[in-house]
N, C-alpha and C positions, 0 to 999 in steps of 0.2 A: 101333718100327721106323719109320724116316724114309722118306718117299715121294720118288721122283725126279721129281715133277711140275714142269713149267715154267709159271710164271705170267707173263702179259703185263699189266703195270700201266699205267694211264694216268698223266698227269702229276700229278693230284691224289693218286692212290694212292701214287705214288713219293714225294711230299712227306710223306705220313703215315708211310711206312716209314722214310724218312730221319730224321724227327723222333723216331720211336720208337728207332731205332738210336743217335741222338745223346743219348738220355736226357731228352728234353723231357717225357715222360710220367712221372708219379709214381704209385706204387702207392697205392691206397686201402686202409688196413688194416681196413676194416669190411666185408670180403667176406661173412662170415656174415650180417651184418645186411641187406646188399643182397640176398643169396640168399633169405632169409626173406621180404623185402618182395615180390620178384618172383614167388616161388612162390605167395604169398597172392593177389597180383594176378591171376595166370594162373588159379588155382583159382576165384576169384570171377567172372571174366569168362567162364569156360567151363562154368559150372554149367548142367546141363540138367535140366529137370523133365519127368517123364512127363505126357502129355496124352492124353485119350481124345476122339476126334472121330468124329462120324457123317458120313460122306461118301458121295456117290453112287458106286455101284459102277463106272460108266463112267469117272468121274474117277480113281478108284483104279487102274483098269486102264491108263489113259493115262499116269498118273504112273509106274506100274511099268514100262511100256514105255520111257518116256523115261529112267528111271533105269538100266534094263538097257543101253540104247544108250550111256550115259555110264559104265557100269561102276561104279555106286555103289548102295548100298541105297536103296530107295524112301523110307524114313523120313528119310534124310539129305537127299534131294531135297526132300521136303515141308518140312523145317526150313529149307533154303536159300531156298525160294520165300517162305515166311513172313518170314524174316529180310530178304530183299531188298525185299519189299513194305513192311514196317515202316520200313526204313531210307530208302526213297525217298518215303514218304508223310508227311503231316503228323503221323501217329501217332508217328513216331520222333523228332520234334523236341521 
């Protein structure tokens, strides 16, 4: 079923649509190969490993409160905090 949505394109987007409509893009016949590659890449970059940590009770309660305010599970918030720290520190380089 086709949607009746109207899209407002900027000049660059219009050029891309025009190029596509005029046949400037060619199909790549290796779609299955590309799909396998990207599925593997996503799977390997999103692997999560269970970890047991001993944290102070007051820190856990604060994290749970912050997570509740953001509407996310507290484990997700802890993972995000660790990820951001590693990404911004010399540990992540």
